[in-house]
C-alpha positions, 0 to 999 in steps of 0.5 A: 669816746669821740663818737659820743662827743656832741657837736656844738657850734663846730668852728663857730660857724654862724655864731656872731661874736661881735659887731663890725663896721669894717666889712661884710661878706654877703654869702647869698649875693656874692658880694664883698663890701669894705666899709660900705663900698663894693670891693669890685669897684676898688679893684677897677678904680682904686689902689691898695693904698686908698683901700688901706686908708679906708680900712684904717681911718674909716672913710675914703681919703681926700686927694691930699690925704691919700698923697700924705698917707702914701708918703708915710708908708714910703718912709716906713717901708725900708727894712727895720734896724737889725732886719738884715742881720736877723735874715742872714741868721736864719737857715735858707730853707726856713719857712717864709711864714715862720720868718715873717711871724718872727720878723714882726717883732723887729718892727717894734723898736722902730715904732716910737708909739709901739705898745701905747694904748691909744687909737692914734698910736695903734694907727701909726703902728698899723702903718709900720706893719703894712710897710714893714711886712712888705720889706721883710718878705722881699728882703727874705726872698733875696737874702735866702738867694744870697742877694742883697736887699733892694731899697724901695723906690720913691716913685713906685706905689706899694704893690709895684715897690714890693715887686721891685724889692723882690726881684730888683727889676722895675715891674711892668705897669700892667703886672704892677696893676694886677698885683695891686688888685690882688692886694685889694682883693685880699685886704679884708674878709670879715671874721675869718680864722686869722682875723678872729685870732687877731681880735681875740689877742687884741681883746686881752689888751695885747698890742697890735704887733702881738695880735698881728703875729698871732694872725700870721700864725693862723694864716700859715695853716693850709686850710687858710692862707696856705690853700692857694699853695695847695691849689698850685700843687694840684695844678702841677700834679695834673700837668696837662688838660688831658688829665683833668677828668681822670684827676677829678674822678679819682679825687672824688671817688677817694673822698678827696677835695678839689682845692680852691672849690668850696667856701665856709661862707659864700653860697655862690662863686667868690666875687674875688675869683671873678676878678682874678680869673681874667687877670690870670688869663691876661698874665698868661698871655703876657708871659706866653704861658696860658697852661695854668689858666687853661688848667684852672678853667677846665678843672673848675668846669669838670669839678663842678659838674662831677660834684653836682652829679655826685652830691646833687648840689653845687660847689663854688670857686673861691679866691684861692683857685685863680690867685694861685695861677696868677701868682705863679705866672707872675713869677712869685715863688710858691712858698711866698704865696701865703706871705703875699696874702699876709702882705695884703691882709695885715691892713684888715687885721690892723683895722679889726684890732683897732675896732676891737680895742677902741670902737665904742659903736657896740658893747662886747666882752672885754675878753673873749672867753668861750665855754666848752662842753666837758665830756669826760676823759679816759675814765668817763664823765666822772672824776678819775680816782688817783692811783699811786704810781707804783700801782699803775 
């Protein structure tokens, strides 16, 4: 019966379900814009904290405002009460994304305004989430290794502090800047799967913690946040430069995909990849291990050429392609790649939840409730006659 099922807006591709002022993905020009500003400018000149302020408060901060905002994040950055006991109770082989999703609920008791139905309360909760997710991820990595969590350092920014809490070592300033830039690039990307999930939950008037928890669940899927892990697995399976052509040919002949190529929206190379690639190269040079960057660049070239020859059209690189080798060379464990994605994207999720619940710029449904085309079940499109259990 599946062959008879109509394809109706599969995946909601191209279907506009709401208006937003938060970000724009310019598919043809290859631009990513946060509230009117090119993300490339932030990657070069700004900090993650400034980008979070912009996403949440709808404008760039003044110098004093940014300092005050950064200080608020520092005050909320520690592990929440009961957090260590929770982490110690979990099997060490648990999925970090499962740990993170469940851990969101631990942040609620520490937030005096949690659940209050106002924009002011939601903004305060957003700050708890931005700070709290970083603390949870870092503490879990140390707890599962039998190490004590590291208290955040007051003199380090958000990105550097995460690396410090993760490893117990103060990061090199260049590495910290690279990581800060990756957070900026992953902070927001319009109505992707996890963001739409957050907005859909927010449309029920659930509080922001519920919406973010649901978004984390969406991000955990390998076609969304888990894609960079699959890129790194692919690079490791290739192993060396001499194996690239054979891998590409074998993959395409079997009808497979080269992970990190192709995007649901962009019709050119992902602009974030162009920023990540030189950082991956520089990171490799710093660590005297350029293999993963070299594999990535050669694989990108070979796969694009092979795809063009086979399909007669171009395919483009996405953000996961170079973030994988960059994170891996930084020493971030592969199963933390997706939690690190969440560490950045929580700022965008929070902004969308707030817009969904409190924005007055454009009318929209109070509750998302899409329709579905019923095509029948095992007895066809008509009602099934009920047959007594003894007669079946």
